[in-house]
N, C-alpha and C positions, 0 to 999 in steps of 0.2 A: 611954635610957640613948643615948648616942653615937657619934664618934669625932672623933680629928682627928689632924693630920698635928706627931710630936712633932720631926719632928727632918728635914732631909735635906742627902746629902755628893755629892760627886761625884768625876770621877775623870778628869784627862784625859791623854790623849798626850802624852808628850816630842819629837814631830817634832812642834815646830810649822812651818806653814805661812802666812810673810806676804805680803804682795802684792809686795815687793821680790825674793821668791821666787818666785811665780807667772809674772813680768814672763818669766822668762827660759823658761818654755818656751809665755809666748804677747808676742811681741814685739812685735807689732804693738795693744799697747791697756798704756797707760801703768799708775802705780798709784793717781794718781789716777780716772784714769778707773773703774777695777776698781773702788774704791771709790764713785764717786757708780753704778756701773751695782747694786753690791748691797749695802751698806753696811755693807760687811766687811774688814778688816782684821788679822784675824788667824785661821785655822781649822788646825784640828789634823789630825792623820794613823795612821792607827795602822800597824802592818807585817802583812804578809798570813800570818803564827804565831796574831797577837797580835786574837781575836776579841772581838762582840761581849760574850762571858758573860765573857771575860775583863780586859775593861772595869767590867762588871758587880761584877766580884767585890771588884775595886780598889774602886772605889767602898762598898759591905759592908763591906769590913775598915777604909775613913776611917772611917764611921757608927761601929762598935764601936767604933775608937778614940777616937773626936770627945768620945763622950759614954758612954763605958764601959761599956758594954753591953754584956750574957751574953748570947754568943749561944744559949744552951741557952734560953735566954726565947719564944725566934721561934717560932711556933706555926704558920707559917704563912708560904708565900715566893711572892709570883710575877713571872717572867721577862721583861720586858716586852721583843720585838729585830723586827727586819727580816732578821738573819742571825743564822738558829738556828745552831747546832754540827753535826746531824742534821736530816734530817728525820723520822728516828724512829730512839734514844729523845726522851725532851720533855728541854731544854737544860738546866731546871731542875733535873732529875734527876746533874746533872756537877755541876751548879753547889751544892747539896746537899749532895754529898758532899769538892768543896773548902773549902766554905764551913766545913767538921764541923757543920753542925747534926744535929740531934735528926732521924728518921729514922722519929715517931711523931709528922707534921706536914701537913700540905694544904699541896699546891704543882701548879703548872700554868706552862703559857707560855704569851700574849699575846701574837700577832702582829700589834699592829694599827695597824704604822710613825707618821704625826701626830698620832694623838688617843689613843696609847695612854697615856700618863700619867691623863689627865684620866678617857679607862674603865678605866681603873686603880684613880683613886681609888671612879669609884663599885661598880667590886665587890670594893674592900675593906671601904666601907658596909655595904652587902651581909651580907658573912664576918659582921664583925660584927657589925651592926644585928642578925641572925639569931639569937647566938648561940653560932655553930660554931667563933671564934679571940676571944681578948683584942685581939689584933694581928694585925698584915700588915704584912712585908718587901716594899716594889714595891724592884724593881729594872730596871735599862734598860743597855741595852749596842748600842751604833749606830757600825756602820763602812760609812758612803754610800761611802767611799773606795775598799773591797774593787771596786763593779761602780759604777764611775762609770770612762769612759775613758781616757785619757790627754789625748786632744785635746780633750775636750768640754769648754769653757771653761766653762761658766755653771753644768755641773753645780764642776767643779773651784774656780770663784770664790766658791761660795754654800755647800757642805757640805763637813759635820765630821764626825766622830771624838767618841767619847765617852760616859763609862757614869755612872748616878746609882743611890744609894741613897735610902730612901724608908721611912723609917719611922710606920707608924697603929696609935695604941692604939684601945682603948677610953677613953671618960672618962664624967662623969654630966651635961656640957653638951654645948653644940654648938659641930660645929668642922668639922664639912662637910656643907653645906645638899644639897636635892634635886639629881640631877642630871639634864639633859636628856644624849638619844643622837640619829645620824641616818647614815641611809649609803646610797649614792643608787650602783648598780654601771652605771652608765650611761658615769660616768666610771674608768673600771677604767681605759683605754688611755691615755689621759693622764697619768696616773704611775707605771710599773710596772718591776719589776725581768727583763727580757727572757731565754730559755733559761735559768734559775736554779731551775726544778724539773721537775715532771711533764710539766707541759702541755703543752712545748714543748720539750723537752731537750738542750742541744750535742749537740753534732754533730765529726766532722770537718771538715765544710765548714764548719763556725762555729769552730773552731780555726784552720785556715789562713787562716782572712781576715782572723784576729785578732793570728794570727803574732805581728807585729812589734810587736804591745803585752804579748805575754804570756799570749796567748788566749785570754783575761780567760771565763775555764774555770769562772768561778762567777758569771757572769750578766751584762748593762748595766743601764744603769738608765738607760730613757729619761723627760723627760719634758719634757711641752706648757707652758713656761711662762702662756702668752696663754689657756689652758683656767684654767687655777691661779688665774689672777690673775681671772677668774672669776664664777669657782666658790664662790672665797673670799666676793666684795666680796656674792655673795646666799648663801647660805646662814649666814657669821661673823653679819652683823646679826643676821637674822633664831632663830642661836644664842642671843644676847647677849639681846637681849628677852624667849626661853622662859623662861633663865634664870633671868632679875630675877621676871617674872611668879611663874615656883612656887615661889621662893623669900620674894616677897611684897614684890623689895622696889623703888626706885627706881635709878637711875643714879647719882644724884649718892652714896647710900647706900655707896654701891663708893668705896674708898681706893684700891683698885689695879687694874688692869684690865693680867691678865697670859696675851698670846695665845701661843700654837706662833709664835715666834719664824721661823719661814717666808721671808721677807725682807723688809733697806728700807720696798722702793715697797707690797707688804701691805699692811705696819703702818701706813704713814703713811695708804695709802687708809681701812684701816676706823677709824683712829682719827677722819679727816673726815667719814668717811660718818654716824661715832655720833657726831658731835662729841664729843668725848672729851679733858677738857683736860690739856693737856699733862704735867705735874705727878703725872696719875694714871695714866698711859701708860708700861708695861715696854717698852727696848727695849735688849735685852742681845746683839744680834749681832754689833756692832762686834769684839770678844773671842771669839768663841766659829762666828760662821757657825752655819746649819743643822745643827743634831743631830737632827732628826729629834725619837721621844720623850722625851729627852731635855733639849733648848730649856726649857721650861716648868721643869721642878728648878731647871738653873742659874740661869735669870732668878730663882726666889725665891729661892735662894739667894742671892745679890746684894746682892735686895734687903732681903731680911732684914738680910744684912753692912750695907749703907747709912744704916741705919732707917728705911728708907721701907717699908718693914713691921715692926711690935711688936704687943704685947702689945695686943686689942682691936680690931685692924686687918680691914677686909672686903673680901677679897680675890676678885675673878673670874678664876676660868682656863678658859680655854677652848682644843681641841685640830681641828687640822680637818684632811687633806690625803691623800693617796694612800690610794685604793679608791673614787670619796671616801665620806668616813669624818667624821663629825663628835662631838661631845661637851662639854658644862661643866659648870663646879654653880658655887659659895660656900666659900669656905676663911675658916672664921674662924677667927681668931688671938686 
């Protein structure tokens, strides 16, 4: 018994931020310079009252409609996000009720940032292959714009909000390969959302300091770009080699490499370091930006639509980032 990805659906906000509109807030840099620095032409920002769970629900509804799927057949559901509705209860409880899913199903939240997609794929494989369920609905909803300072060009030009839904089902054949995981807490301070929870909560001084930008009452994302690049170039090539080894494959056996769409610089650097041919590398940052855990589902969706992934394709997926954490596997289509 195995399991495979049956369908992927996505959901984007109607609020598009192109480079022309970004220049209004950052007049010191041109549209061309923004694209050269980031590789992004369009990113999406949600509104203050439309959260990650809402984006995930929109993606789930798209999935049910696109494949005419009866939601009552869902036996297990997982929600991945860096921005939950509450510390407690689990946001998946809210999603279950809003989607009208059965209440005798397995459900949990999985907050693991940029590696959440590949982590969730691994968990769905474990759940199905252990006999606990014959399907898992993976939901993703990310809203980095809600914790990005309005004057932080690096974050505003790169990050984007989005939702995705991925249906994983039991199959007789091979669909999801062996999964590799990793984590290194030494990287915690290089990418984090400050003042966002119990360790160092928001206080009056914080709100006063940020009064001119609405208080930043949900916390503020901070990123050390150089450290993220250094981490990515160290760990991702090693991750790819471990995935290939664990799945008894060679680099030439892979039809498409779909890495977390972190930034153009990171993707190009990884391609060069691993010597991946251009036609086998996925670049889908341009029209979406860095959508955290949603970036791989978005890239897979577009690659399928373009015919780059078809029946029989072997696709290596790798997520990496905040934490630091990383994971990956091979998807067989």
